[in-house]
N, C-alpha and C positions, 0 to 999 in steps of 0.2 A: 643601406640598400642591396637586394639581393640581383646579382646578375640576371638577366631575361633568358631562357634558355634559346641555346641557336639551333635551327633547323633547319635542315638541308631540304630543297623540294628535287624537282627532277633531274635539276642540272646545279648543283652547287646551292650557297646560300645567301638569300636576296632579301635587302630591304628599302625602306623607305629614309633617303640620307637625313642625318640629324635627328631622326626618330628612332628607328632601331638600328639603321647601316651608319655609325657613330664609328670616330678613332678608338674608343674604348673598344666594341665589342669586335673593330675589325684587327685590335691587336690580339685578342682573347682567341679567333679563330688562327690569328698565324703562328702562336704559341703552341696551341694544340695542333696544328699541322706540323709545327716544326718537331716536333715530340711524337708524331707519326712516322716522321721520316726518320726520325733516329731509332725508332725502332727497327726499321729495315734496313738500315746500311748504319755502319761505324764510322764512314766516313760518306755522308750522304752530301748532292749536288742538287742545288733547288733551281728553277727556271720562274722566273715574277713576270709575267706580262700584263697589259693594261688596255681600255678602251677608252673613247677620246668622251667620256661622261664625266661629271663634275668633279675635279680632284681625282680624278681616277692615278692619274701620276703619283699625286702625293702619298693615299691610301697606299699606290705598289711600292714605293721606298718605305712608308711604315711595315708592310709586312716584312721586306726583304732586311731592314734593321732588323728584325725581330728573330727572324731566321737565325742570321749573321750573331746575334746575340746569346742563341744555343749553339753555337759550333755550326752551323750548316753555311758551307761553300754556295753563292749564288750569285745568279745572269741577273738582272735585270734588263731588262728591252730599253734601246736607246730611245723609242719612238713608240706610241699606239699600234698595235697590232692586233690582227684577228684570233682570235682563239685557238683555231687550228694550227696557228703557226710555232704558239706556244709547246703544242701537243708535238706536231714535228720536232720542234727542238729538244724536247725529253730525250726522243727516239734518236737523235742525232747525236745528243752529246751524251747519250747514256745518263741520264739525270734520272734521280730517286720519286720523283714529281714535280709538276706545276702549280702556280696559283697564278690566277687568271683576275684582273680587278674588270669584272664587267657585271652588266645585269642585259646581257643581249639585247631580244628584242622588246624588254619592258619597257614602259614609259620614263617619260627621263625624270620623274622623282628619284627613279630605283637605281641603287647601284647595287654590287653583289660580288662574291669570290664563287669561284669555279678551281675544281682540284682536277689536277687530272693524275693518274700513279704513275707508273715506268714502264707499263704500256703504253701511253700517250691517250689512253680513251676517256670514256669520262668515267667518274670515279663507280663500282658496282655499288651493289647496296651491302655488302660487308665492308670494303672500306670508312663508306659514308657512317655505318654507324660505329665505328672503331673513332673514327673523328671525330661525331658528336658527342660521345662517350667521355674521350681527353677534355676537349675544352666544354663540355660544361660542368665536368669535375674541376675544374680550376678557381680557385679562392683569389691569384691573384695572379699578374703578370713582369715578369720581372723588368726591371729600367732597362732601357738600349743601354749597351755598352758601344758605345761611339767606337772607339779605337778598332773594335773588332766588326763591325758594321763598316769601315775604311779599309780592312784586311781582308777580308771574307766576302766583301759587296762590288762586282764587276760590272760595268756596263758594256753591253750585247746588241749587235746587228744582227737579227735574224734573219734577214732576207735571202742573203745567199745560198746560203742551205736548204733554205723552202723553197727557193727557184730552180736550184737544181732537182729535186724531190719531184715537183711540178713535171720538169723537162723530162722525167721517167717517167712518167706517168701519163703525159700526153704528149704528142708534139709540135711541137710550140712551135717551131720552123716551118712545119707546112702552113698554119696559121696564121702567121705573120706574112707570110709568101701568100695568101690566098685571096688579098683584097676586102677582106670582109668589112662591115662598119658598123661594128659594137661600140654599144654604149653600154657604160656602168653605172647606176645608181648605186652611188655610196652609201647613201641615204643618212651622212652625216659622219658613217660610222668610220671602223678602224679599217676598213677593207682597202680604203680610197692608195691608189697608186699601185696598189697592184697587177690590177689586172694589164693598164696600160703599160707597167715593165715589163709584162710577160710576151706581150702577142703584138705590143705598137713599136711602131719605127720602123715598121717596115712598109708593103703595101698595105696590110693592112692599117684600120685607123681604130684609136679607143678616143672616146668621147667621155668624157666624168661629167655627172652631175652631183650637184650636193655633194663638193669631196670638200670643205671648208670643216672644222672643227666648231658645233655648233651644240654646246650639250643639253640646250632644250632641244634639238632636232626638227627646227621649225615647227615644231607645235606639233607634230606628228609621234605615232608610237613606232620606232625604227623594224618594226616588220614588216616584209617582203610583202604583202598584200594587199588588194585596195582596202580602205581610198587613201591609204600611205604612199602610194605608186601613184597616182594618178596625174603625175606631173609627169612622169618616167611615160607612161602609158601616152600622153598628150605629144610628147618628143615621136614616140614612135608613130604614131596614127599619122603625122606629116609625111611619113614615107622617107626612101631615102635611106632607110639604116638596115640591118641584116640582120639582128640581133640585140638587147637589151638584157644586162645580168644584173640584179638587183640583189646586195646581200643587206644582212642586215645590222643593227649594231656593232656585234663582233665579229663580222663575215663570215659564222658558220652556219649560216641559213643562208638560201638564195630563193628569188622570184625570177621568171623567165617569160619573158615578153619577144613573140614574134613578129616580121618583119611589116605585119599589119596593122599590131599594134594591139595584138589579143595578148590575155595573161592568162597564159598555160598554167592552170592549177598546179597546186603541189602532189598531185593524184597522178594527174596525166605526166607529170616532170618524170616522177618515179618509173610510170611504166614505161615510158621512152629512156631513160636510161638504161632498164633493165634489157629493153630490144636490144639498144645501141652495143650496148657490153656483150650481149650471146650473141648477137645477129652479126656486127661490123667485126667485134673485137674474137669474138670465139670463144669468150669466157664462158667456161660452166661450173657449175655449183650453186650451193645455197640458195637462198634470197631471204633476209627477213626482213617485216614488217611491224609496225605498231597497230593498235587494235584500232585505229581511227584512218586505218591508211586505206589503199583502193585494193578490190576486188578484179582488176584487171590484170595485176602482177598472177593473180590463181589462175587464170585463163593463160596470163603465159608460161607459168612453171610448168600446166599440163601438156602445151606447146611442144617447149624443150625437154620436157622429162625431167625437171628438179624440183626439191620441193623447199615449199614456201611456208615458213615459221611463223606463227604469230605471238606479238609478245605486249606486255602493257608498255604506256607512253612513256617515252625519254631512251635517251643511248644510254644507260646506266642499265636496262634493260638490252636496249638493241647490242651494243659494244659486247656485252661478253659473248651473246648468242652467236654471234659474227666470229668472233676470234673462236668457240668450242666447233665449229659443222665449217669453219674457213669458207666464209659465205662468201658470194661474190658483190654483193652488194647490200647493204643496209638502209632503211629509211621510216622516217618517219611523216605526218601530216604538216606539220610547222616548216617544212622545209629543211629538212637536215638529212643528209646523206652520206652515205658512209661507202668508200671502192675499195674493192681486197686490193692489196700490194702496194698501201697506203698506210694510214691509219685507223684504227676501227674507232673514227671517230667523225662528224660530221666538216663538212669543205666547202663553204660556198664558191670558192674560187676555182677550185678542182674543177666541182661541179660546172661553173660557168664555162672553164674550161674544153669539158668534154662535149659542151652543146656546138661549140665553135667548131668541136672536130666532127660532131656529128654531122652539121652542113658540108663541110668542107668533105668528107667521104660520100655523102648521099648526094652533091652534087645538086641540091635542091630545095627550095626555101623551109624552116622549121615550120609554116603553117601546112606545105605540101607531106611534110613527115608526119605531123600531127594527124593528118587525113587516114595516111596510111595505117597509122596504129588505129585508127577507129574504124575502120575497115575491116581489122581484124579481128578486134576484141570486140566491137558492138561500142554503142554510144555510153557511156556514165556522163551522169552530172552529178555536181557535188555544192554542198555550201555549208557553210559552221555558221552558227550563232552563238555570239560571247555574250552571257549575260552578267552583269558587272555587279557586286555585291560590295557591301558597307564594309571596310577591313574590320572595324571594330565588334561586328556582328558577324560576320564569314564563317567562324567554325561552327556555331550553332546553326547558322542558315543552310550551311552545307551538308550538315548530319541531317536539318528537316528536310530538304529536298531527296537525297540518297533514301532518305528513310520510308519515305511516302512513292516513292517510286518501287523499292523493294517489296511493298504490301500491296501497292498496287502494279503488279508487273502485266502489262495486256498479253493476250493471246492472240489480240492480233494489232497490227497497226497502220492506221488509215487504210481498212479495210483488206490489208495482205496477212496472212498467218504467219506467224510467227513459228519458226522450226527451232531455234535452239537460243539459248542465251549465256550470253558469257557475261563474267560479276567480280572479277578480278582489279578492273579498273574503271569505275563507274558501271554502265549497265552497258551493253551492248545487244542490240536484237537481230537478228540474222532471219530475214524474213524467205518464206519461200519460192519468191519469182527474182531470186539472187541478190536484192538492194541492202540496206541494214542502216541502222541508226544506233547513234551511241550517245548518252550522256553520261558528262563524268566533270569533277572538279579539276580547275588546274593545278598544276602542282608550284607555279612560279607567281601567280596573280588573286586576287579574288575575285573568282571566275567560277562559274560555271559555264561546260562548255556543250553545246549539243553540236551533233554531226550528222549528216544524210550523205548516203551513194543510191541514183539509181538511175533509169533511165532517160530523163528528162528532166529539166527544172522544175514543172509545178509537181512532180511524182518526191520531189525530194522535199521543196518544201511543205506538203502534207505531209509526211513523215517526222520532218521539224518540230511541227504544230502540233499534233500528236501528240508528241512526248512533252513537250511543253504544258502543252494542257493537262496533260496527267500532275504535274508538280506545279502549277499555279505561277509559272514566270515567264508567260508568251510576252506577257505586255512588253516586258522588258529586255527584249532580243534586240538586236541586231547584229546587222552579218559583218 
């Protein structure tokens, strides 16, 4: 039987458990990754982390054992941990790279492997191509050398070093003493305990939701958007809390809910972070955003006299540009944000801490801080439709949809003239009123996603519907 090709998406390789995500394929990925790390160092050190998904710790041990069989010293985490904790451990321990067993925000049926190189960032395109070439060239994988596994694999607690780094990035003692009431929606993911450890125990209290391990994620997808976080929204609407920090399955993405129970969408979060870092923290430098990110940061960039770069979706594009330009901030629509001085990678825990600090420094509730932003940049509404396609016909369907849009490229959308088009990651139409609409294929799931930002919700929905009508998928859309 011929091995199926392993293909990395926007961040790592993911597959359905027991279908394409099997022990055999995990061993292949581990072997190719071990060979890559050995090409980078004569004495490589690897970090292996894992999340709360089904059998993640067992897959992680398999990866660690394959690494050891190839002579790679390996630190395997002693508990499920956020992906960015593995990234920081790479930096802190000067490791060659990290493999993290996770499918991030994907539904429970999936698992995956993310690879982080020596920079601690998402693997850039050239590293992904090298990994795929090595993995797919394998005819077999050596049997595990159990003696090497005993000698070269060490269990490691990554929390102390990570907590120390967060303490360097934000004044956690000030947050502890501020008397805030914070909710952490863990989404059954690997971020449980982290927020409470960092800022709980003083005058500030932290209440965790869904902090137990549940590989089925309670029947939801662990992505911090509605309707997945509706139970957290209900808690916040009751009142008596200042902030809710929602982290996804591996806690590198974040969702924010204010004290009134209003969900602060990811585009607003990005703009609020930029304003806080520039105005409160006094940071200066470029900002990196993906094509599905907000025009609000362009307005703030013009105000602060800083350049905003737009790149394709995925931190494999954001991270290299952050490092190249020494950017203050990088962000993507899915709730992933990276901050200069930390790792060029998403960190939902750190961003949650920054929002707590934002409230402390402003001396006002988050809803008022958001209102200040809207007065500054004007109203911006946003929505995303996810169109689910059958896995077995996804490649054909995706090609048809993208080709249909290419052949029927509109001159106007919802009655508004198209000023320009970007076509390197789906098709993004920039409209003359400052709004935009984008259709692209997901890099992690069998989905077509359609995004829009405009002055109000009705204008957003009109733009989404117009693009969906062109390719004939509107009837399947869901927010």
